[in-house]
C-alpha positions as CSV (number, residue, x, y, z in Angstrom):
1,M,94.9,-90.9,152.0
2,K,94.3,-86.7,153.9
3,D,91.0,-87.2,156.1
4,E,89.8,-89.7,155.1
5,V,88.1,-88.9,152.1
6,F,86.6,-91.2,149.8
7,F,84.8,-90.7,146.2
8,S,83.2,-94.3,146.0
9,K,79.5,-94.1,146.8
10,G,80.0,-97.6,148.2
11,M,82.5,-97.0,150.7
12,S,79.6,-95.6,153.2
13,H,78.0,-98.5,152.6
14,L,82.2,-100.8,154.0
15,K,82.1,-98.2,156.8
16,E,79.1,-99.7,158.3
17,D,78.4,-103.2,157.7
18,Y,82.4,-104.0,156.9
19,P,84.1,-102.0,159.1
20,D,87.4,-104.4,158.5
21,L,86.9,-103.8,154.9
22,Y,86.7,-100.2,155.3
23,D,89.4,-100.4,157.7
24,L,91.5,-102.3,155.4
25,S,90.8,-99.6,152.2
26,V,92.3,-96.8,154.6
27,T,95.6,-98.4,156.0
28,L,96.0,-99.3,151.4
29,N,95.1,-95.1,151.0
30,D,97.8,-94.5,154.1
31,T,99.8,-96.4,152.2
32,C,99.8,-94.9,148.8
33,Y,100.2,-91.8,149.4
34,T,103.4,-91.6,151.7
35,G,104.3,-88.8,151.2
36,K,108.2,-90.6,151.5
37,V,109.9,-88.7,148.5
38,L,107.3,-87.6,146.6
39,D,104.6,-85.3,148.4
40,Y,101.1,-85.3,148.4
41,K,101.4,-82.0,146.5
42,T,103.3,-84.5,143.5
43,Q,100.8,-87.7,144.1
44,K,97.8,-85.8,143.7
45,L,98.5,-84.5,140.5
46,M,99.9,-87.1,139.3
47,A,96.1,-88.6,140.6
48,I,94.7,-86.1,138.1
49,A,97.2,-86.8,135.7
50,I,96.0,-90.7,135.7
51,T,91.7,-90.2,136.2
52,A,92.8,-87.6,132.7
53,A,94.1,-90.5,130.9
54,A,91.5,-93.6,132.2
55,S,88.8,-90.4,131.2
56,D,87.1,-91.2,133.8
57,D,84.7,-88.0,134.0
58,R,83.4,-88.3,137.5
59,A,86.4,-89.4,139.4
60,I,88.8,-86.2,137.6
61,K,86.4,-83.9,138.7
62,K,86.9,-85.0,142.2
63,Q,90.4,-85.6,142.4
64,I,90.6,-82.3,141.1
65,L,88.7,-80.6,143.0
66,S,90.3,-82.3,146.0
67,G,93.4,-80.5,145.2
68,M,92.1,-77.9,144.9
69,K,91.0,-77.0,148.2
70,E,93.2,-80.1,150.2
71,L,96.4,-78.3,148.4
72,D,95.6,-75.6,146.6
73,I,96.9,-76.9,143.5
74,T,96.0,-74.2,140.6
75,K,94.2,-74.4,137.0
76,D,98.3,-73.9,135.5
77,E,99.5,-76.7,138.0
78,I,96.8,-78.5,136.3
79,M,97.1,-78.3,133.0
80,D,100.9,-78.8,133.0
81,V,99.8,-82.5,134.1
82,L,96.8,-82.7,131.7
83,R,99.6,-81.8,129.0
84,V,101.3,-84.8,129.6
85,V,97.6,-86.9,129.1
86,L,97.5,-85.3,126.0
87,L,101.1,-86.5,124.7
88,T,100.3,-89.5,126.6
89,A,96.8,-90.6,125.9
90,G,95.8,-88.5,123.6
91,K,93.1,-85.6,122.4
92,P,90.0,-87.1,123.5
93,A,91.1,-87.5,126.6
94,F,93.4,-84.4,127.3
95,T,90.4,-82.2,125.6
96,K,87.5,-84.2,128.5
97,A,89.8,-83.5,131.3
98,V,90.4,-79.6,129.7
99,R,86.6,-79.3,129.7
100,I,86.0,-80.9,133.4
101,L,88.9,-78.5,135.0
102,Y,87.3,-75.1,133.5
103,K,83.4,-75.9,134.8
104,V,85.0,-77.0,138.0
105,S,87.4,-74.0,138.4
106,D,85.1,-71.2,137.2
């Protein structure tokens, strides 16, 4: 994970009151985002696709924003992964993610 950025509002409470659980979350993120085979940008694009397929508005927005900010991911790159979301998760999930993408990129 880059710079210990968490999008869950509850993480600040864990950091303050339950540092052991917070540290575990950091370790889990570091373990998942290793970049051993797939680079971090590819993993972030996967995260965008997964949140889009799950139709999680808040997570889609946060993943897109962090990808654009941290990794200079472009709107076209995001649209490429959203095409796969259209194919695998359907039109409602796809159009919701496209709406969010255009909202945050304008």
